[in-house]
N, C-alpha and C positions, 0 to 999 in steps of 0.2 A: 302549641309549644309547651314543653315541660320546663318550668322555671328552675328546677333542681337538677337538670341534666346538661352535661357538656360533652362534646365530642373532642377527643384529642388525637392528633395524627402523628405517628412515629416517623423517624428519619429512615435512612436505608437500613436494611435488615442484616444483622449479623448472625441470626439463628432463627430458623423457622420452627413453628410448632410441629409441622409435618403433614398437616391435612387441611391447610388453608383453603385450597381450591374446592375440596369436598364440602367444607362448611359453607362456603359462599354458594355453591351449587344447591345445597339443601334449602336455601332461602329462595330458590327459583331464579337465581341470577346467573346469566351466561358469562362466566369469567373467561371462558375460552374465546368467545366472540370479542370480548374487550381486549384480550391479548392480541388477537389478529388485527383488530382495528389499530392497536398501538404500533404494530409492525409497520403498517402503512405510513404512520406518522414519523417513526424513528428510523425506519430502514434497518432495524436490527431484528434478528431471528428470536423473538420473544415467545412465540406460540409453543415452542418446545420446552417451556419452563416446567420444572419439576422440583418440588421442595427438597428432595433428597439427592438426586443425581445430576440435575442441571439447574442449579439455583442462582448462578452468577455471583455468588458471594465472593468478594475479593476483586470483582470487576466493577470499578467505581461508578461509571456512568450507567451501565445496564442495571446495577443494583438500585440506583436512585430512581430510574424509570420504573422498575418493578415495585418499589415501595409506593410510588405515586399511583400506579395502576391498582394495586390491592387496596389502598386507602380510598381511591375513588369508587371502587367496586363496593366496598362496605358502606360508604356514604350513600351510594345510589340505592342499595337494597334497603337500607334503613329509611330512606326517604319514601320508598314505595310502601313501607309499613307505616308511613305517616308518623314516624318518630322524629320529633323536632327538638333540637337542643336550644338552650337559651344562649349559650356561648360556644365558641370553638377556639382551639389553639393548636399550633403545629410546632413540634420539636425540631429545631434545625430545618432540614429540607422538608419536613412535614408541613411547613407553611404553605407550600404550593397546593397540597390537597385540602388544607383548611380554606384556602381562597376558592378552590373549586367548589367545595361544599357550600360556601356562602354565596356562590354565584357571582363572585367578583371577577373571576376569569373563566374562560372556557376550558374544556378538557385538553384541546390541542395547545392552548396558550401555556398550560402547565408544563408540557413537554418542551416548548420553546424556551421557557424560562430556565428550566433545569439544564438543558443543553448549552444555552448561551452562558449561564453562570459557570458551568464546568469548563467550557472552552476559555473563557476570560481568565478564570483562576489558573488554569494550566499555563496559559501564556505568561502570567505574572510570576510563576514559580519555576520556570525553565532554568536549569543549571543549579538548582538547589534541591536538597532532599529533605522533605518535611514528613511529619508524622503527628498522630494524636494518640492519646492513651487515657484509659479510665483508671482511677485509683480509688479503692474502697477501704475504709477503716481509719482514715486520718481526718483531722479537722482541716479547715482551710489554712489556719495558721501553721499547722504541721507541714503542709505542702509548700506554703510560701517560704518556710525556712529551708526546705529541701532545694528549692529553686535558687534561693539566695539572690545575688545581684546579677544573675545571668539574664541578659536581655533577649536571648534567643529562644525563650520559652515562656509561656504564661498559662494561668488558669483561664479557661474559656467557658466553663459551665459549672454551675452548682446544681447537681441533681437532687441532693438532700444534704443534711448536715454532715454526712460522712462519705459522700460519693461525689467526686469531682472529675472533670475532664481537662486535660492539659493539651497544649498544642504548640508546636515549634519545630526547630531543626531536628531532624531524625536522630542524630547521635546524642543530642542533649536530652531529648525525650526518653531515649533508651537508658541514659545514665540516671535520670531522675526515677524512672520505673525500677531500675535495679536497686537504687538506694532505698526507695520506699519498701521494696520487698525485703531487703536486708533488715530494715528497721521495724518490720512487723506488720506491714499493711495486710489486711485480710485478703485482698484480691487486687491484682493489677493485670491490665490487658492492653496491649498495643493494638489499636484499631486498624482495620484493613483499608486505610485511606492514605493518600499520598500528598494531601494538601492541608495547609494549616487553617482550616475553616474557622471563622469567628475570631480570628486573631488580628493583631496589628499588622501582620505581614500582608494582609489582604486589603489594606487601605486603598491602594491604587486600583486594585481590581474592583473594589466597591464603587469607586468613582466612575469607572468605565461601565459597570453594570447599571449604575444609576442613569447614565445617558441612554442606555438601551431601553430601560424600563419606561422612560418617558414616551416611547413610541408604542407601548403596549396598551391594548384596550382593556381598561380596568373599570368595572361597574361598581355601583354602590352595593355593598354586601347586605344580604338579607338577614344576616345574623352577625352580631359583633365578634370580632376576632381579638383575642387577648394577646398582647405582645409578649413574646418570650424575652425581650430585651429590657423593657421598662414597665411591663405589666399594665400598660394603658389599654383602654378599649378602643379598637380601631374600627371606625365606622364610615370613613370617607376614602375615595379613590386616591387622593393626593397623599394621605397618611399611609395607605397601603404601599404606594410607590416608594416612599421613604423607608418603610419597614423592610421591603425587599432588598434594597441596597444595603441598609445597615446590618441586615442578617448575615451578610458576607463577612463583616469584619468586627462586629461588636460582640462583647461577652454576653452570654446567655445566663438566665437564672430560672431553671425549671421549677425548683422548689418554691420560689416566690410566686411564680405563675400559677401553680396549683393552689397555693395558699390564698392568692388573690381571688381566684374563682370560688374557692370554698367559702371565703368570707363574704362573697357576693351571693351566697345561697345555694351553690352547687353541692349536691350530695352524692351524685353519681357521675363518674367519668366513663364513657365508652371509648376504649382504645380502637380506633378505626384503622385497621391495617393488619399486616402480617406480623407474626412474632408476638412477644409479650413484654417487650423491654420497658414500656412506660408503666405497665402494671407492676412489674418488679420494683421499679424505682419508687412508685407510689406507696408501697408498703412501708417505706421508711420516712415518709413525710407525715407529720402529725396533723390531725384534723378529723372532722366528722364527715367522712366520705368513703365511698367504695370505688374501686377501679375494676372494670370488667374487660378482659381481652377477648379476641375473637373465639378462642377455644372454649370459652365459658359462656358465650353469648346466647347460644341456642337454649341451654339449660336455664339461664337467667330469664329469658324472654318467656319461656314456657310457664314460669312461676310468677312473673310480675308483669304488670301493665304499665307501659311508659307513656 
């Protein structure tokens, strides 16, 4: 185990590097076989995935499945290289891959959790139109003032001191994004999701998901998982079950999570999955650490021993 290394697992992908499959193949891992195996589990045509022409971006459930598949693939080939982290953490839906790597759940159980959470959330949002968005360039106080007293929207994640994610009713999210743009935000983007993940709107869904999780086989993790919600180290199955349910409707704090791991001695974060979203976010979090995404992993490993 490398006491200065952590694996971090991204959520669904909004943008691919473009050659994820080739990079994974270069490590001798059969990603195509894993995609075919995933088809048998999900009954979705995933083997035809292509980063450019058939990437399922905008299709909520398939994109979550694919994020999980790629993260598990990276986890597996790093394990074959005997690269062992001291800690792991998952951003939003990345928690499922973090649990897989820590051997708390099986590969198939990850799909079961993703599908069931998606279905429960959909059932609890029928008849309403929700959305999420990222706002870059404002402080938390700035965004709080934009939201005002509106109870139909809230901040649900702090990526770093100037990047936040909001969630709520779609028309209200659009209004806040428009106001932020008009008032000089550096960047705003409405995410391709239709559910208010991590918000108070998901309280009932979280209760139902909690009941489902009670029937899931969860093992003792072989590596501690750092909570995105309260930054505690998760080491027991019962705590994992609670984290899974709370992940549906509790606010996240990615900045605090990275800072906690950095303060615990982590100097290098490997982003285990497709895209490079967590590496980009990490550039704006202060601390003595580096974040390496899949696109840079081959070069980094050729120069360094982990």
